[in-house]
C-alpha positions as CSV (number, residue, x, y, z in Angstrom):
1,M,0.0,0.0,0.0
2,S,1.5,3.4,-1.0
3,R,1.3,6.4,1.3
4,A,-0.5,9.6,0.3
5,V,1.5,12.3,-1.4
6,T,2.5,15.3,0.7
7,L,3.4,18.5,-1.0
8,V,4.2,22.1,-0.2
9,I,3.1,25.2,-2.0
10,A,5.6,28.0,-1.2
11,D,4.4,31.3,-2.6
12,A,3.8,34.7,-1.1
13,D,0.7,35.2,-3.2
14,E,-2.3,33.7,-1.2
15,D,-4.4,33.5,-4.3
16,V,-1.8,31.4,-6.1
17,R,-1.6,29.1,-3.1
18,I,-5.4,28.8,-2.8
19,D,-5.9,28.2,-6.6
20,L,-3.2,25.5,-6.7
21,S,-4.5,23.8,-3.5
22,E,-8.0,23.6,-4.9
23,M,-6.7,22.3,-8.2
24,I,-4.7,19.6,-6.4
25,A,-7.7,18.6,-4.3
26,R,-9.7,18.1,-7.5
27,I,-6.9,16.1,-9.2
28,A,-5.6,14.0,-6.3
29,P,-8.0,13.9,-3.4
30,G,-6.3,12.7,-0.2
31,T,-3.1,14.6,-1.0
32,T,-1.7,16.5,2.0
33,V,-1.1,20.1,1.0
34,I,1.0,22.5,3.1
35,E,0.9,26.2,2.2
36,V,3.7,28.5,3.2
37,A,4.2,32.2,2.4
38,N,8.0,32.7,3.0
39,G,11.3,30.9,3.4
40,T,11.1,30.7,7.2
41,Q,7.7,28.9,7.0
42,L,9.1,26.7,4.2
43,N,12.1,25.7,6.3
44,A,9.8,24.7,9.1
45,A,7.5,22.7,6.8
46,L,10.5,20.8,5.3
47,Q,11.9,20.0,8.7
48,D,8.6,18.8,10.2
49,N,7.2,16.8,7.2
50,A,8.3,14.2,4.6
51,I,7.7,16.2,1.5
52,D,7.2,14.5,-1.9
53,L,6.7,17.6,-4.1
54,L,7.7,21.2,-3.5
55,F,6.2,24.0,-5.5
56,V,8.3,27.1,-4.8
57,D,8.0,30.6,-6.3
58,V,11.3,31.8,-7.6
59,M,10.8,35.1,-5.8
60,L,9.8,33.6,-2.4
61,P,10.5,36.1,0.3
62,Q,13.3,35.2,2.8
63,T,14.9,32.7,0.5
64,D,17.2,32.2,-2.5
65,G,18.6,29.4,-4.6
66,R,21.1,28.4,-2.0
67,D,18.3,27.8,0.5
68,I,16.5,25.7,-2.0
69,M,19.6,23.6,-2.6
70,K,20.1,23.2,1.1
71,W,16.5,22.1,1.5
72,Q,16.8,19.6,-1.4
73,T,19.8,18.1,0.2
74,A,18.1,17.8,3.6
75,A,14.9,16.5,2.1
76,G,16.6,13.9,0.0
77,P,16.3,12.8,-3.6
78,Q,12.7,11.7,-3.1
79,T,11.5,15.3,-3.0
80,M,10.8,16.8,-6.4
81,I,11.1,20.6,-6.7
82,V,9.1,22.6,-9.2
83,L,9.8,26.3,-9.6
84,L,6.9,28.7,-10.1
85,S,7.4,32.0,-11.9
86,D,5.3,34.9,-13.1
87,L,7.6,35.7,-16.0
88,L,9.3,33.7,-18.7
89,S,13.1,34.1,-18.5
90,P,15.7,32.3,-20.5
91,R,17.7,31.7,-17.3
92,W,15.0,29.6,-15.6
93,P,16.2,26.3,-17.1
94,H,19.7,27.0,-15.9
95,V,18.5,28.0,-12.5
96,A,16.3,24.9,-12.3
97,Q,19.2,22.6,-13.3
98,S,21.6,24.3,-10.8
99,I,19.3,23.7,-7.8
100,G,18.1,20.3,-8.9
101,A,14.5,21.3,-9.8
102,Y,12.5,19.1,-12.0
103,D,10.6,21.8,-13.9
104,V,9.6,25.5,-14.1
105,L,6.0,26.4,-14.4
106,L,4.7,29.7,-15.5
107,K,1.7,31.3,-13.7
108,P,-1.1,30.9,-14.2
109,F,-0.9,27.2,-14.9
110,G,-3.6,24.7,-15.9
111,E,-4.4,21.3,-14.6
112,T,-2.4,19.4,-17.2
113,P,1.1,20.1,-15.9
114,I,-0.1,19.6,-12.3
115,K,-1.6,16.2,-13.1
116,R,1.6,15.2,-14.8
117,L,3.6,16.1,-11.7
118,I,1.3,14.5,-9.1
């Protein structure tokens, strides 16, 4: 029997967190969703939970790429990181690769890429 998926949505924008949480509830009922608004809350969530999937905004307050790399190392290879961004930038693939992120999604996003990730 497999355990339920636990994921974190780390974004300062409450509307983004709510929209993504509701989308995930429709796609994968039973998924545990933890919402955080800054790097301090993210750090606590990652320390207190076994996280399978981390959605993190590239401009999350109180964090930077080094923090995400540190969290990825602490969480272990089973945690998948997906970066969220408001703007398309040619540097995002490089940033994603450098911190070990699986993908970069542009906001607003539809259900298809979320289904694929979950």
